All heavy atoms as an XYZ file, in Angstrom:
712
protein
N     -27.603     24.161    -33.393
C     -26.221     23.829    -33.688
C     -25.623     23.168    -32.451
O     -25.731     23.691    -31.350
C     -25.452     25.102    -34.046
C     -23.985     24.882    -34.260
S     -23.069     26.410    -34.595
C     -23.715     26.861    -36.168
N     -25.004     22.033    -32.642
C     -24.380     21.292    -31.556
C     -22.876     21.573    -31.535
O     -22.184     21.361    -32.531
C     -24.640     19.796    -31.730
C     -24.117     18.892    -30.643
C     -24.765     19.239    -29.295
C     -24.398     17.444    -30.989
N     -22.381     22.053    -30.404
C     -20.958     22.350    -30.241
C     -20.240     21.060    -29.868
O     -20.544     20.443    -28.848
C     -20.741     23.427    -29.154
C     -21.534     24.691    -29.502
C     -19.266     23.732    -28.975
C     -21.201     25.300    -30.852
N     -19.294     20.640    -30.696
C     -18.628     19.356    -30.508
C     -17.173     19.453    -30.041
O     -16.627     18.496    -29.520
C     -18.666     18.566    -31.803
C     -20.062     18.223    -32.258
C     -20.026     17.007    -33.153
N     -21.350     16.630    -33.592
C     -22.143     15.784    -32.941
N     -21.737     15.250    -31.822
N     -23.330     15.476    -33.413
N     -16.528     20.600    -30.262
C     -15.108     20.715    -29.906
C     -14.797     22.148    -29.496
O     -15.601     23.054    -29.687
C     -14.226     20.294    -31.074
C     -14.494     21.067    -32.357
C     -13.775     20.462    -33.542
C     -14.225     21.145    -34.819
N     -13.760     20.493    -36.002
N     -13.629     22.343    -28.930
C     -13.196     23.669    -28.530
C     -12.708     24.449    -29.746
O     -12.181     23.867    -30.696
C     -12.072     23.575    -27.503
C     -12.511     22.969    -26.196
C     -11.391     22.917    -25.166
O     -10.274     23.421    -25.430
O     -11.646     22.366    -24.086
N     -12.887     25.761    -29.683
C     -12.383     26.617    -30.756
C     -12.138     28.021    -30.214
O     -12.590     28.366    -29.121
C     -13.351     26.663    -31.932
O     -14.514     27.376    -31.572
N     -11.436     28.804    -31.022
C     -11.078     30.170    -30.650
C     -11.174     31.044    -31.894
O     -10.906     30.585    -33.007
C      -9.632     30.230    -30.102
C      -9.239     31.643    -29.740
C      -9.458     29.316    -28.916
N     -11.549     32.308    -31.683
C     -11.534     33.289    -32.773
C     -11.245     34.649    -32.170
O     -11.691     34.954    -31.065
C     -12.864     33.315    -33.522
N     -10.491     35.452    -32.890
C     -10.197     36.818    -32.456
C      -8.794     36.992    -31.929
O      -7.963     36.093    -32.013
N      -8.547     38.183    -31.375
C      -7.254     38.513    -30.782
C      -7.507     39.295    -29.498
O      -8.634     39.676    -29.202
C      -6.395     39.382    -31.727
O      -6.996     40.677    -31.829
C      -6.258     38.770    -33.105
N      -6.450     39.561    -28.762
C      -6.562     40.388    -27.554
C      -5.997     41.782    -27.807
O      -5.602     42.478    -26.890
C      -5.888     39.726    -26.331
C      -6.687     38.528    -25.865
C      -4.460     39.345    -26.635
N      -5.994     42.170    -29.076
C      -5.568     43.518    -29.439
C      -6.672     44.521    -29.096
O      -7.828     44.159    -28.925
C      -5.257     43.590    -30.939
C      -4.138     42.685    -31.393
C      -2.791     43.056    -30.815
O      -2.511     44.264    -30.685
O      -2.029     42.143    -30.479
N      -6.314     45.783    -29.063
C      -7.287     46.837    -28.803
C      -8.386     46.812    -29.862
O      -8.128     46.549    -31.034
C      -6.577     48.192    -28.820
O      -7.480     49.233    -28.556
N      -9.609     47.040    -29.448
C     -10.795     47.061    -30.319
C     -11.132     45.702    -30.911
O     -11.776     45.615    -31.956
C     -10.635     48.089    -31.444
O     -10.453     49.368    -30.903
N     -10.731     44.620    -30.244
C     -11.049     43.273    -30.705
C     -11.517     42.452    -29.508
O     -11.513     42.923    -28.370
C      -9.837     42.621    -31.366
C     -10.216     41.498    -32.333
O     -11.401     41.124    -32.389
O      -9.318     40.986    -33.027
N     -11.907     41.232    -29.769
C     -12.355     40.323    -28.718
C     -11.866     38.916    -29.058
O     -11.886     38.511    -30.210
C     -13.897     40.348    -28.553
C     -14.599     39.961    -29.833
C     -14.349     39.489    -27.394
N     -11.389     38.201    -28.038
C     -10.994     36.800    -28.194
C     -12.137     35.968    -27.625
O     -12.546     36.170    -26.476
C      -9.708     36.501    -27.432
C      -9.250     35.069    -27.561
S      -8.449     34.707    -29.121
C      -6.787     35.151    -28.742
N     -12.682     35.072    -28.452
C     -13.814     34.238    -28.058
C     -13.335     32.791    -27.955
O     -12.793     32.247    -28.908
C     -14.961     34.341    -29.086
C     -16.111     33.425    -28.698
C     -15.435     35.773    -29.221
N     -13.540     32.206    -26.776
C     -13.212     30.808    -26.533
C     -14.531     30.040    -26.424
O     -15.410     30.429    -25.662
C     -12.444     30.638    -25.230
C     -11.139     31.405    -25.168
C     -11.101     32.701    -24.681
C      -9.960     30.819    -25.589
C      -9.904     33.413    -24.617
C      -8.760     31.519    -25.538
C      -8.740     32.810    -25.042
O      -7.570     33.511    -24.986
N     -14.649     28.943    -27.173
C     -15.859     28.128    -27.186
C     -15.499     26.709    -26.778
O     -14.480     26.169    -27.221
C     -16.488     28.114    -28.602
C     -17.656     27.153    -28.667
C     -16.916     29.506    -29.010
N     -16.346     26.103    -25.939
C     -16.163     24.712    -25.527
C     -17.528     24.052    -25.411
O     -18.525     24.725    -25.125
C     -15.423     24.639    -24.198
N     -17.575     22.730    -25.629
C     -18.848     22.020    -25.475
C     -19.323     22.065    -24.025
O     -18.512     22.158    -23.101
C     -18.510     20.580    -25.873
C     -17.200     20.639    -26.569
C     -16.496     21.846    -26.062
N     -20.623     22.006    -23.841
C     -21.220     21.946    -22.503
C     -22.341     20.914    -22.542
O     -22.964     20.697    -23.587
C     -21.763     23.309    -22.096
N     -22.597     20.281    -21.412
C     -23.648     19.269    -21.339
C     -25.027     19.890    -21.565
O     -25.861     19.336    -22.274
C     -23.599     18.558    -19.991
N     -25.244     21.057    -20.957
C     -26.522     21.747    -21.147
C     -26.367     23.197    -20.724
O     -25.497     23.546    -19.929
C     -27.629     21.088    -20.329
O     -27.349     21.217    -18.956
N     -27.193     24.042    -21.277
C     -27.200     25.451    -20.905
C     -26.030     26.237    -21.467
O     -25.142     25.692    -22.118
N     -26.090     27.527    -21.197
C     -25.053     28.443    -21.670
C     -24.276     28.976    -20.474
O     -24.851     29.547    -19.549
C     -25.673     29.620    -22.448
C     -24.610     30.636    -22.834
C     -26.399     29.116    -23.681
N     -22.977     28.770    -20.518
C     -22.078     29.329    -19.513
C     -21.313     30.459    -20.195
O     -20.668     30.234    -21.219
C     -21.115     28.250    -19.021
O     -20.064     28.825    -18.278
N     -21.382     31.662    -19.635
C     -20.767     32.825    -20.266
C     -19.925     33.591    -19.263
O     -20.431     34.074    -18.254
C     -21.846     33.743    -20.847
C     -21.398     35.070    -21.456
C     -20.392     34.853    -22.576
C     -22.598     35.851    -21.952
N     -18.631     33.696    -19.561
C     -17.698     34.488    -18.751
C     -17.203     35.636    -19.614
O     -16.672     35.409    -20.700
C     -16.524     33.624    -18.291
C     -15.508     34.376    -17.481
C     -14.291     33.520    -17.121
O     -14.392     32.289    -17.145
O     -13.231     34.111    -16.833
N     -17.387     36.861    -19.141
C     -16.977     38.041    -19.896
C     -15.952     38.825    -19.092
O     -16.231     39.249    -17.968
C     -18.181     38.957    -20.213
C     -17.721     40.198    -20.964
C     -19.230     38.218    -21.012
N     -14.775     39.003    -19.670
C     -13.743     39.876    -19.111
C     -13.553     40.997    -20.125
O     -13.101     40.749    -21.233
C     -12.425     39.126    -18.902
C     -12.567     38.015    -17.887
O     -13.142     38.212    -16.827
N     -12.069     36.841    -18.232
N     -13.920     42.220    -19.728
C     -13.926     43.312    -20.685
C     -13.315     44.574    -20.095
O     -13.605     44.924    -18.943
C     -15.355     43.606    -21.138
O     -15.383     44.720    -21.997
N     -12.526     45.255    -20.909
C     -11.963     46.535    -20.491
C     -13.032     47.621    -20.430
O     -12.829     48.663    -19.816
C     -10.837     46.958    -21.446
O     -11.332     47.122    -22.757
N     -14.175     47.379    -21.062
C     -15.288     48.332    -21.050
C     -16.531     47.712    -20.407
O     -17.653     48.130    -20.668
C     -15.598     48.841    -22.476
C     -14.444     49.661    -23.022
C     -15.930     47.685    -23.411
N     -16.320     46.713    -19.565
C     -17.416     45.974    -18.963
C     -18.346     46.805    -18.112
O     -19.559     46.560    -18.092
N     -17.819     47.788    -17.400
C     -18.677     48.611    -16.547
C     -19.725     49.356    -17.364
O     -20.829     49.581    -16.907
C     -17.848     49.602    -15.741
C     -17.058     48.948    -14.642
C     -16.342     49.968    -13.789
C     -15.581     49.268    -12.674
N     -14.925     50.221    -11.797
N     -19.373     49.722    -18.572
C     -20.294     50.462    -19.430
C     -21.143     49.559    -20.318
O     -22.311     49.859    -20.564
C     -19.515     51.416    -20.338
C     -18.789     52.509    -19.591
C     -17.839     53.243    -20.510
O     -16.970     52.640    -21.111
N     -18.022     54.557    -20.610
N     -20.568     48.464    -20.811
C     -21.217     47.710    -21.884
C     -21.456     46.232    -21.595
O     -21.805     45.481    -22.507
C     -20.397     47.840    -23.169
C     -20.290     49.253    -23.667
C     -19.102     49.953    -23.563
C     -21.388     49.894    -24.218
C     -18.990     51.260    -24.003
C     -21.300     51.200    -24.665
C     -20.103     51.886    -24.557
N     -21.312     45.795    -20.358
C     -21.476     44.371    -20.050
C     -22.852     43.856    -20.467
O     -22.960     42.790    -21.074
C     -21.251     44.102    -18.554
C     -21.272     42.625    -18.241
O     -20.333     41.914    -18.653
O     -22.254     42.160    -17.608
N     -23.896     44.593    -20.164
C     -25.254     44.149    -20.513
C     -25.426     44.026    -22.028
O     -26.045     43.062    -22.515
C     -26.288     45.112    -19.939
N     -24.888     44.973    -22.788
C     -24.999     44.920    -24.249
C     -24.189     43.763    -24.821
O     -24.640     43.088    -25.760
C     -24.535     46.238    -24.875
C     -24.603     46.252    -26.388
C     -26.012     46.036    -26.933
O     -26.980     46.524    -26.358
N     -26.131     45.284    -28.005
N     -23.003     43.515    -24.270
C     -22.177     42.393    -24.726
C     -22.937     41.085    -24.523
O     -23.037     40.248    -25.422
C     -20.822     42.368    -23.988
C     -19.971     43.574    -24.404
C     -20.087     41.052    -24.233
C     -18.754     43.805    -23.535
N     -23.488     40.903    -23.328
C     -24.230     39.673    -23.016
C     -25.468     39.533    -23.896
O     -25.781     38.424    -24.369
C     -24.599     39.635    -21.545
C     -23.385     39.445    -20.642
C     -23.736     39.506    -19.157
N     -22.543     39.380    -18.354
C     -21.951     38.232    -18.035
N     -22.488     37.092    -18.458
N     -20.863     38.206    -17.304
N     -26.171     40.625    -24.141
C     -27.355     40.580    -25.000
C     -26.980     40.171    -26.424
O     -27.681     39.359    -27.049
C     -28.056     41.939    -25.004
N     -25.890     40.708    -26.930
C     -25.429     40.356    -28.279
C     -25.069     38.880    -28.351
O     -25.432     38.191    -29.310
C     -24.220     41.224    -28.683
O     -24.641     42.587    -28.741
C     -23.657     40.799    -30.027
N     -24.362     38.378    -27.343
C     -23.977     36.962    -27.324
C     -25.224     36.082    -27.349
O     -25.319     35.146    -28.144
C     -23.096     36.640    -26.096
C     -22.935     35.139    -25.918
C     -21.738     37.309    -26.222
N     -26.188     36.370    -26.505
C     -27.403     35.547    -26.448
C     -28.214     35.651    -27.742
O     -28.820     34.666    -28.178
C     -28.234     35.912    -25.224
C     -27.611     35.432    -23.947
N     -27.525     34.106    -23.608
C     -27.012     36.110    -22.939
C     -26.921     33.974    -22.446
N     -26.593     35.187    -22.016
N     -28.194     36.795    -28.379
C     -28.884     36.960    -29.658
C     -28.248     36.093    -30.742
O     -28.946     35.428    -31.515
C     -28.857     38.427    -30.080
C     -29.643     38.728    -31.326
C     -29.601     40.203    -31.694
O     -29.711     41.052    -30.797
O     -29.444     40.492    -32.895
N     -26.926     36.088    -30.800
C     -26.215     35.268    -31.799
C     -26.440     33.783    -31.520
O     -26.670     32.995    -32.450
C     -24.713     35.614    -31.835
C     -23.943     34.613    -32.686
C     -24.502     37.024    -32.357
N     -26.399     33.389    -30.256
C     -26.638     31.982    -29.914
C     -28.036     31.553    -30.347
O     -28.218     30.472    -30.909
C     -26.450     31.759    -28.413
C     -25.034     31.925    -27.870
C     -25.025     31.760    -26.352
C     -24.062     30.951    -28.523
N     -29.019     32.404    -30.115
C     -30.388     32.090    -30.530
C     -30.497     32.027    -32.051
O     -31.159     31.143    -32.598
C     -31.352     33.136    -29.974
N     -29.835     32.944    -32.735
C     -29.852     32.983    -34.194
C     -29.316     31.687    -34.789
O     -29.838     31.181    -35.777
C     -29.006     34.164    -34.679
C     -28.882     34.299    -36.168
C     -27.932     35.427    -36.585
O     -27.268     36.030    -35.752
N     -27.878     35.694    -37.863
N     -28.260     31.137    -34.172
C     -27.637     29.919    -34.687
C     -28.203     28.647    -34.064
O     -27.800     27.545    -34.427
C     -26.122     29.976    -34.471
C     -25.387     31.081    -35.220
C     -23.895     31.051    -34.893
C     -25.589     30.953    -36.714
N     -29.101     28.776    -33.101
C     -29.713     27.609    -32.481
C     -28.796     26.874    -31.522
O     -28.913     25.663    -31.352
N     -27.900     27.597    -30.863
C     -26.987     26.990    -29.889
C     -27.636     27.047    -28.513
O     -27.983     28.121    -28.023
C     -25.631     27.735    -29.864
C     -24.719     27.124    -28.820
C     -24.984     27.700    -31.234
N     -27.797     25.867    -27.887
C     -28.441     25.814    -26.568
C     -27.512     25.312    -25.473
O     -27.824     25.462    -24.295
C     -29.682     24.913    -26.618
O     -29.297     23.611    -27.069
C     -30.736     25.495    -27.551
N     -26.394     24.710    -25.843
C     -25.442     24.187    -24.865
C     -24.029     24.568    -25.289
O     -23.519     24.060    -26.281
C     -25.570     22.674    -24.744
N     -23.403     25.473    -24.515
C     -22.056     25.929    -24.852
C     -21.429     26.622    -23.647
O     -22.123     27.217    -22.823
C     -22.084     26.889    -26.068
C     -22.816     28.173    -25.745
C     -20.692     27.178    -26.586
N     -20.119     26.522    -23.558
C     -19.358     27.273    -22.561
C     -18.546     28.316    -23.320
O     -17.770     27.975    -24.215
C     -18.434     26.349    -21.779
N     -18.752     29.590    -22.975
C     -18.079     30.693    -23.662
C     -17.251     31.515    -22.690
O     -17.663     31.756    -21.556
C     -19.104     31.635    -24.295
C     -19.963     31.095    -25.414
C     -21.098     32.050    -25.704
C     -19.115     30.903    -26.653
N     -16.111     31.957    -23.182
C     -15.291     32.913    -22.437
C     -14.902     34.005    -23.427
O     -14.398     33.707    -24.516
C     -14.047     32.249    -21.864
C     -13.175     33.201    -21.082
C     -11.970     32.497    -20.486
C     -11.073     33.491    -19.783
N      -9.831     32.857    -19.315
N     -15.130     35.260    -23.045
C     -14.796     36.395    -23.897
C     -13.765     37.267    -23.210
O     -13.938     37.632    -22.044
C     -16.035     37.246    -24.184
C     -16.978     36.814    -25.293
C     -17.602     35.475    -24.999
C     -18.029     37.858    -25.513
N     -12.697     37.579    -23.934
C     -11.682     38.542    -23.491
C     -11.833     39.747    -24.407
O     -11.298     39.759    -25.509
C     -10.275     37.942    -23.591
C     -10.010     36.781    -22.668
C      -9.920     37.188    -21.202
O      -9.661     38.384    -20.920
O     -10.128     36.320    -20.345
N     -12.588     40.733    -23.943
C     -12.944     41.876    -24.779
C     -12.035     43.060    -24.514
O     -11.720     43.371    -23.364
C     -14.399     42.265    -24.500
C     -14.821     43.507    -25.263
O     -14.645     43.524    -26.494
O     -15.324     44.452    -24.624
N     -11.625     43.718    -25.579
C     -10.788     44.921    -25.479
C     -11.469     46.081    -26.200
O     -10.842     46.840    -26.915
C      -9.403     44.667    -26.081
C      -8.589     43.592    -25.398
C      -8.195     44.029    -23.991
N      -7.474     42.984    -23.287
C      -8.015     42.149    -22.415
N      -9.308     42.211    -22.167
N      -7.307     41.233    -21.818
N     -12.785     46.186    -26.028
C     -13.510     47.303    -26.623
C     -13.973     47.050    -28.038
O     -14.083     47.989    -28.830
N     -14.289     45.800    -28.364
C     -14.738     45.466    -29.718
C     -16.115     46.066    -30.001
O     -16.977     46.106    -29.121
C     -14.803     43.955    -29.891
N     -16.303     46.533    -31.218
C     -17.618     46.979    -31.654
C     -18.561     45.778    -31.737
O     -18.116     44.629    -31.841
C     -17.526     47.648    -33.024
C     -16.722     48.940    -33.095
C     -16.589     49.387    -34.540
C     -17.361     50.016    -32.244
N     -19.851     46.044    -31.732
C     -20.856     44.990    -31.785
C     -20.673     44.098    -33.015
O     -20.762     42.873    -32.907
C     -22.248     45.612    -31.774
C     -23.333     44.579    -31.631
O     -23.464     44.005    -30.525
O     -24.049     44.330    -32.623
N     -20.383     44.685    -34.168
C     -20.220     43.896    -35.396
C     -19.001     42.972    -35.307
O     -19.019     41.856    -35.823
C     -20.131     44.803    -36.620
S     -18.783     45.991    -36.575
N     -17.949     43.421    -34.627
C     -16.754     42.594    -34.442
C     -17.069     41.440    -33.500
O     -16.698     40.286    -33.764
C     -15.574     43.441    -33.896
C     -14.382     42.564    -33.549
C     -15.194     44.517    -34.894
N     -17.767     41.723    -32.415
C     -18.162     40.675    -31.473
C     -18.994     39.608    -32.173
O     -18.746     38.414    -32.006
C     -18.943     41.279    -30.296
C     -19.552     40.297    -29.310
C     -18.486     39.405    -28.684
C     -20.321     41.049    -28.236
N     -19.962     40.033    -32.968
C     -20.803     39.081    -33.700
C     -19.965     38.215    -34.650
O     -20.148     37.003    -34.720
C     -21.869     39.815    -34.498
C     -22.963     40.407    -33.660
C     -23.922     41.254    -34.511
N     -24.890     41.921    -33.687
C     -26.009     41.369    -33.259
N     -26.298     40.139    -33.612
N     -26.841     42.042    -32.484
N     -19.067     38.835    -35.390
C     -18.242     38.094    -36.350
C     -17.328     37.094    -35.658
O     -17.215     35.944    -36.095
C     -17.418     39.073    -37.184
N     -16.689     37.513    -34.588
C     -15.786     36.608    -33.856
C     -16.557     35.454    -33.224
O     -16.117     34.306    -33.255
C     -15.021     37.370    -32.777
C     -14.113     38.459    -33.285
C     -13.057     37.939    -34.216
N     -12.041     38.956    -34.431
C     -11.113     38.889    -35.343
N     -11.063     37.861    -36.157
N     -10.214     39.850    -35.468
N     -17.704     35.752    -32.652
C     -18.515     34.716    -32.012
C     -19.008     33.703    -33.039
O     -18.908     32.490    -32.823
C     -19.686     35.353    -31.270
C     -20.613     34.424    -30.509
C     -19.848     33.563    -29.511
C     -21.693     35.229    -29.803
N     -19.509     34.183    -34.165
C     -19.973     33.274    -35.213
C     -18.832     32.414    -35.743
O     -19.003     31.213    -35.956
C     -20.613     34.057    -36.358
C     -21.963     34.641    -36.011
C     -22.517     35.475    -37.148
C     -23.839     36.119    -36.795
N     -24.367     36.943    -37.903
N     -17.669     33.005    -35.947
C     -16.519     32.242    -36.441
C     -16.136     31.136    -35.463
O     -15.911     29.986    -35.867
C     -15.332     33.171    -36.684
N     -16.074     31.460    -34.183
C     -15.700     30.470    -33.179
C     -16.740     29.359    -33.089
O     -16.397     28.178    -32.983
C     -15.516     31.148    -31.819
N     -18.020     29.715    -33.135
C     -19.075     28.706    -33.062
C     -19.064     27.795    -34.285
O     -19.226     26.574    -34.161
C     -20.441     29.378    -32.914
C     -20.689     30.076    -31.584
C     -21.946     30.929    -31.659
C     -20.776     29.080    -30.444
N     -18.871     28.356    -35.465
C     -18.832     27.539    -36.673
C     -17.628     26.604    -36.691
O     -17.702     25.487    -37.213
C     -18.838     28.424    -37.917
C     -20.149     29.163    -38.177
C     -19.975     30.159    -39.322
C     -21.283     28.195    -38.463
N     -16.524     27.037    -36.111
C     -15.336     26.177    -36.015
C     -15.548     25.036    -35.035
O     -14.863     24.016    -35.109
C     -14.132     26.999    -35.564
C     -13.630     27.966    -36.593
C     -12.527     28.836    -36.041
N     -12.089     29.799    -37.047
C     -11.291     30.818    -36.800
N     -10.824     31.029    -35.582
N     -10.959     31.643    -37.771
N     -16.477     25.210    -34.086
C     -16.671     24.236    -33.015
C     -17.727     23.177    -33.336
O     -18.007     22.323    -32.507
C     -17.053     24.962    -31.728
N     -18.308     23.218    -34.512
C     -19.335     22.245    -34.876
C     -18.925     21.497    -36.138
O     -18.098     21.968    -36.916
C     -20.701     22.944    -35.095
O     -21.695     21.942    -35.280
C     -20.671     23.887    -36.277
N     -19.542     20.326    -36.308
C     -19.315     19.538    -37.521
C     -20.475     19.665    -38.494
O     -20.465     19.084    -39.570
C     -19.141     18.057    -37.160
C     -17.911     17.819    -36.311
O     -16.945     18.588    -36.443
O     -17.924     16.863    -35.512
N     -21.501     20.414    -38.094
C     -22.691     20.560    -38.926
C     -22.403     21.435    -40.150
O     -21.594     22.346    -40.085
C     -23.818     21.181    -38.107
C     -24.276     20.323    -36.954
C     -25.320     21.011    -36.098
O     -25.889     22.031    -36.530
O     -25.581     20.504    -34.995
N     -23.092     21.166    -41.258
C     -22.938     22.050    -42.415
C     -23.453     23.444    -42.101
O     -24.384     23.610    -41.304
C     -23.771     21.379    -43.503
C     -24.645     20.403    -42.810
C     -24.024     20.071    -41.497
N     -22.870     24.437    -42.721
C     -23.227     25.828    -42.444
C     -24.517     26.191    -43.170
O     -24.638     26.004    -44.375
C     -22.093     26.773    -42.892
C     -22.496     28.216    -42.665
C     -20.807     26.439    -42.161
N     -25.473     26.722    -42.403
C     -26.702     27.258    -42.970
C     -26.480     28.755    -43.095
O     -26.695     29.512    -42.144
C     -27.890     26.946    -42.069
C     -29.200     27.496    -42.611
O     -29.180     28.220    -43.632
O     -30.243     27.189    -42.023
N     -26.038     29.209    -44.262
C     -25.654     30.607    -44.435
C     -26.823     31.555    -44.241
O     -26.631     32.723    -43.912
C     -24.989     30.808    -45.797
C     -23.659     30.143    -45.847
C     -23.322     29.013    -46.517
C     -22.469     30.567    -45.162
N     -21.998     28.700    -46.289
C     -21.455     29.637    -45.465
C     -22.167     31.617    -44.311
C     -20.156     29.730    -44.948
C     -20.869     31.726    -43.806
C     -19.890     30.774    -44.125
N     -28.039     31.079    -44.408
C     -29.201     31.917    -44.145
C     -29.289     32.327    -42.692
O     -29.683     33.449    -42.370
N     -28.903     31.441    -41.774
C     -28.884     31.769    -40.348
C     -27.681     32.623    -39.974
O     -27.776     33.501    -39.145
C     -28.843     30.487    -39.513
C     -30.124     29.732    -39.455
C     -29.989     28.544    -38.522
C     -31.253     27.751    -38.428
N     -31.097     26.590    -37.531
N     -26.548     32.328    -40.589
C     -25.299     33.010    -40.231
C     -25.323     34.468    -40.656
O     -24.900     35.352    -39.919
C     -24.080     32.299    -40.841
C     -22.798     33.075    -40.573
C     -23.966     30.885    -40.290
N     -25.799     34.734    -41.842
C     -25.801     36.091    -42.352
C     -27.029     36.796    -41.859
O     -27.166     37.864    -41.563
C     -25.750     36.102    -43.873
C     -24.535     35.394    -44.464
C     -24.645     35.355    -45.978
C     -23.257     36.086    -44.060
């Protein structure tokens, strides 16, 4: 999946995450600001990289403002932001 434009998904409310997506020339740039980062930073990063691999994203700049979102919420917000940032048709087999 090629990221063509900036997008956002989520909120900064408790138990949610705001995901900012922007195009990048190459590679993955990931900035995580989390209220639970000391405990879950590694898991948050692993989930992000898993979703990127699932959708075939190889070049993207991501910023996450996490307020204790569950893994399923993080996945949903990340997928929504990535799908908003591309012009490609959705392959629902990969998304689900």
